[in-house]
N, C-alpha and C positions, 0 to 999 in steps of 0.2 A: 261213233257211227252216225252219219247224217240222218236226220229224221225225215219221215215221209209226210206228204200232205195230209194223209189220214190221221197220223199221230198229232200233228200240229192242230188240226181241226178239233180233235178230241180234247186237247188241253185248253184250247180257246173256248170251246163250248162250256166247260166247267168254270172257267175263269169268269165268264159273263153271265153265269147262271142259266144256261140254256142247254142242259144235257140231252133233252129230247129233240132239239133243233126245231122248236116251235116258234121262236122269236125271229130267228134269222135263217135264211135259206142256205143250202149247200153252196150255191154259187157265191153268196155274200161272204161266206167263210173263206172260200177260195180267193176272192178278191182281197179280203182283209189280210190274209196270210201273204199274198204276193206283195201287197203294200208294205208289210212288215219286213220282208226280205229286202226290198228296195231301200227302205228306210235305214236298215242296218248297213247296207253297202254304201249308201250316201253319207251316213254319219261317221262311219269308221274307215272308209276307203279300202275295205277288204277286197274289192274287185278292181282296184287300180291297176292299169296297164299302160304301157307306152308303145307307140306305133313303131313297128319294125317290119320292113324297112321304113326309113323316114318318108314323110309325106311331101309331095311336090308342092312348091310355092310358085305360083305363076307370076308373070311380069307385073301384075297389079297388086301383088302381095297377098293373094288369096290362097288358102290351103283348105282342102275338104276334110271335115272331121269324120272319123269312122262312124258308120251307123251303129246304133245300139248303145250310144254313150248317154250317160245321165248328167255328167258334169265334166267340163274341161278344167283340169287342175293346174297344168303348167304347159308352157311352150318353150322349146329350146331351139335356137337358130345359131349355127356356127359354134356350138358348144357353150353358148351364153343363154341363160334363162331370161326370157322377156318379161316385162312388167305387165300385169293385166290392166287393161283400161276399158273404157266404154265409149259409145258413139257420142254421148252428150259431152263428156270431158274433152274428147278430141275436137269436136266441133267448136267448143268454146275456146280452145287453145289456138286453133287455126281454121279459117274458113276453107282452106285448100288442103286440109290434112290428108284427104284421100289420094292426093297426087303428089304430096310433098316427098322429096327424095333426100337421101343422105348416104353416107358410106356404110352404115349399118343400121338395121332396125332396132328399135328400143322397146316397143310395146306391142301388145296384141289385143284385138277387139273381137268379141263374139259377133258373128255376122249372120243374121237371119236363121240361127239355129243349125245351119248345115255347114257353115264355113267359119274360119277365123280370118282376120286380116291383120297382117303385120305392117307396122308403120314406124318410121318413114319407109318409103320404097327404096330398094337398093338397085343400083344400075346393073349389077351382075345377075339379077334374077332372070330366068327361073333358077331356083335353088331347092333346097329341102329343109324341112324342120321336123322335130320330134314333138309329138303331142302326147302329153300324159293325161289320161282321163279315167273317170270312174265308169266302168262298164256296167250296163244293166244286166242283172242276173236273169237267167232263163226262167220264165214264169212257170209255175207248177199248174198242172191241169188234171192229171190222173192221180188217183189215191196213192199209187205206188211211187209217184215222182218224189225225188229227194232234194233237200236243200242244197244249193250250190256248195261244192266242197271247199270253196275259199272262205266260207263262214265256219269258224271253229265249231266242232261238234258240241262242245260244252256250252256254246252260246245258242244252240238251236232252240232250247226251251224259252229263252228270253223273248223270242219272236212273238209268243202268245200275248205279251203285254202290248206291243205295238198293234197287233191284230185286234185285240180287245178294245183298244182306244179307238181304232178306226170304226168298229161296229157301233160303239156307244155314241160316237159323234153323229151317227145317223139319226139317233132318237130325237135330239134337239131340245129335250127338257133339261132344266138346270141340274138336276141330280145326276143324270147320265153324263152331261158335259163335264161336271166336276170329277166324276169317276174316270172318265176318259182321260182327263188331264193327269190324274193320279197314275193311271196305267202308263201313260207316255213318260212321265217323270221317272217311274220305276224302270222302264225300258232304258231311258237315257243313263240312269245311274248304273245299271248293270253292265252296259257296254262302255262306260267311261266317257260319255259324251256330255259336253257343256255347250249350251247355246251361246255362240260368240257375241250375238247382239245383246243378250241379257247380261253376259259377263262384262262386256264393255260398259253397259249402262250402270251396273253395280259398282264397277271400279271408278267410274266418273263421280258417282254419288259419294263414294268414300273420300275421294279427293276433295270434294266440296264440303264435306262434313255434314251432309244432309240425310244420311242413311238412318232410318228409324229402326230401332230394335225393340 
């Protein structure tokens, strides 16, 4: 059974040693729990959806991303998944990349947070593409509101660790920040998340033979 905001707040209060709610306000707990729910969705992809019907692509290669998204995960055009790119790379590759044309697009670029741009431009546009994205869960506000059903019930209690980390990061002192990091590491471990940047760095160090133990 999905947990309520009230239950999650109770668990988080005891986790951070604030059972009487004298350190943090009720609104701060609500904000922390909503952060935790978004963090879960972002790191696990639990709220991943794909546009249906497909999204229109205009003559300049632009397609509007559905509102309420947190992250664009993939873009498919003509049954082919496009490669993610960015404005800087495309500009270095070609000064005219925004108007370059070809028989088929190859890459997509996030454009001002509201659109994506497929490149190169295809003469047969307008067309359609499918956008796969992580949808932002509905924020909790009332005590009786429950966690998004796409987050497994068994994982609801894990949210208290991410919420506790958010709250302790507000304190700013060394001990609180250290505890906040421990809570977030616990959260990541429980949901099976590994930081891709840290993992890549550790793998590189292992290859270079410089990892200290």
